N, C-alpha and C positions, 0 to 999 in steps of 0.2 A: 471426392474428398478434398477438403480445403488444403491448400499448400501454404503454410505459414510464411515461408521465406518469400514466395512470390507475392502473396497478399500484402505483406508489410512493405514491399518495395513500390506498390502502387501509390500515386499521389493521393494524399489524404483528401477526402471530400467531406465537407462539413455543412450542416444546414446554414444557409445564408439568412441574414436579417437579424432582428432583435433577439433578446433572450428568450429561452423556451417558455411557452405558456404552461399553465398548470397541467393541462391535458398532455402536453408533450413531455413534461417532467414525469408524469405518471407512466406514460408509455416507456420512457427511458428506464424508469425503475423496474418495470416488468421485464424488460430486456435483460437488465443486469441480474435480476433475481433468477430468471430462467437460465442464464449462463452459469450462475453459481450452482444451481441444482444439477445441471448436466455435468459440470466438472466434478462435483462431489460424487456422482455415480460412476463416471468413467474417465476422469482426468482430461488431459489436453485433447486427445483424439476424439473424445465424446462431444466436444464443443464444435458442432458443424453449423454453419450459418443458417441453413434451411431448418434444421432442428430447433435452433434458437428462435427463429421467426415463428414457427408453428407453436412452440411452447409458450411464447409471449403474446401470441395472437396479433402479430403485426405482419404486414406484407414484407416479402423478402427485399423488395426494392426500398421500402421504408427503413428496414434494418441497415442496409448498406449506406443509406444517407446519414444515419447516426454513427455507424461504425464501419469504415471501409473494409475491415478484415477481422478475423478472429483474434489476431494479435492486438489490434486496437481495442477490441471488445474485452479481452481478458485483462489487459492492463487497466482499463477503466473499471473492471470488476474488482481488481485489487485496490484501487482507490476507494471504491464503495465499501469494501470490507474494512479498510483502515478507518474510514469515517465511522463505521459502526463501532469498531473497537475503541476509537477515541471517545465516543459517547459513553461507552461502558466505563472507561478509565476515569472520566470526569465524575461519574457517580460514585466510584470507589477508587479514589486516587491512591497512588503508592505512598507508603510510609517508610521513610529512611532517614538516617542521620545526616546524610550528605546528598547533594544533587546527583553525584555519581551512583550512589546506592539506589536512589529513586529511579533514575534512568535505566539502570541495569534490571531492576525489578520490573519496570514497565515493559522492556523489550522481551524479557523472559515470559511475561504474561502473554505477549503477542505470540511468542513461539508456542505456548501452551494452546492458544486458540487455534493456531494453524495445525498443530498436532492432531486436533480433533477431526479435522477434515484434510488429511494428507493429499488426497487426489486433487482437491481444489487448490491447495497450496502449490503443488507441483505444476499444475496447469498455469497458474499465474506467474510463477517463477520462470517457466519456460517461455512464456510470452515476453517477459522482460528481456530475456537473453536474445530473442528473435527481433526485438524492436529496433527499427532504424530511425532515421530522421523524420520520416512521415508520422511516426508515433510520438514525436517529441511532446506535443501538448498533453497526452495522457501520461507519459512518463514524468513530466514536470509536475503534474497533479499528485502523483504518487510520492514524489520527492517532497513536495510542499506539505503534504499531509503527514508524512513521517517526521519532517522537521517540526511541525506543530506539536505532534505527540511528544517528541523529545523535549522541546522547550517548555511544555506544560509540566512534564515530570521534573525538570530542573527547578521549577518555581516560577516560570513565566517571566523571564527578564523582559521588561518593556522595550528596551533598546539594546539588544544583544551586541556585544562588541565583535569586531572582525575576528578576534581570536576565538571567542565563544562559538561563532558561526562556523569557523573552520573546524573546531573540535566536533561540533554537531555533524558536519558533513563526513568526517572520518568515522564517527560512530555509525552514521547511517550506512555508509559503504560497507563497514564491517558487518552490520546486521544483515544486509542483503547477501553478502558473500557467505556468511555462515549459514544463512537459510538455504542457499543452494548446496553447500557442502553437506548439510544435514539431510536434505531431500535426496541427494545422490548416494547417501550412505557412507560418505567419506568422513563424517564427523558425528560423534554421539551427542545426545542432548547435554550430557555432562560437559563435554568439551566445548560445546557452544556456550554454555554458561560461563566457563572459565574465560573464553575469549571475549565475551560481552563484558564481563566484569573488568577485565584488563583494559579494554579500550575505553570504557566509561570513566576511568580515572583521568582521562584527558579533560573531562568536563570540569572537575575540581581544579586541575592545573590551570585551566583557562580562566578561572575566577567566576564561578557560577553564582556568587552571592552568598549570603549568610547560610551557614550549615543549619539544616533543619527547617528552612523556610518551606512552608506548605505549598504544594503545587496549586496554581490558581484554577478555579473552576469555571470562570467566565469564558466568553468567546476568545479564540486565539486567532491572531493574524495568520496569513498564509506563509509567513516566514520569509 
């Protein structure tokens, strides 16, 4: 059985050379989708590297070249899930009178999506808590994607101020901590909603731009 703490402490191994080819990107997508399927069925413990390799039809050694451990793999899966959520949000952006309203609505929609697959959500959240410095690239991707989602909901300020970015970071940290509290049964969904609405008020205090400005639907920078 995989040991998440031991695996996460290994030096990260990454494919050397240029960006991934289309074939490599397709292989990576298969790996992430297989991981999500296994986690949906059995949570964190169900994601075993050999099972992922077999399910995605890649050699075990190839899997380890892409993802040195299941922690790397599950954090990357969280980034992939957030990317998919971002695409959905762009097609149906939140409607709110203020940026704070729109961000709160967006984050609660994210919670609703996670609620539909609680075992997957728990597996990804556990991976984040196990992540050490070797998983920094994957964790940074999750953070940048979350930031992009929040900035879009705000109305996509082209050049966010330091104060705005600070507010976004606090909102992001609160979202992650409330996710863990909800998954562990320490907070109800109603309490999560109250906490999210409260912290999102920082967005308006930081000056998110004109009230009611529609979230942009074009490409967003990495934050």
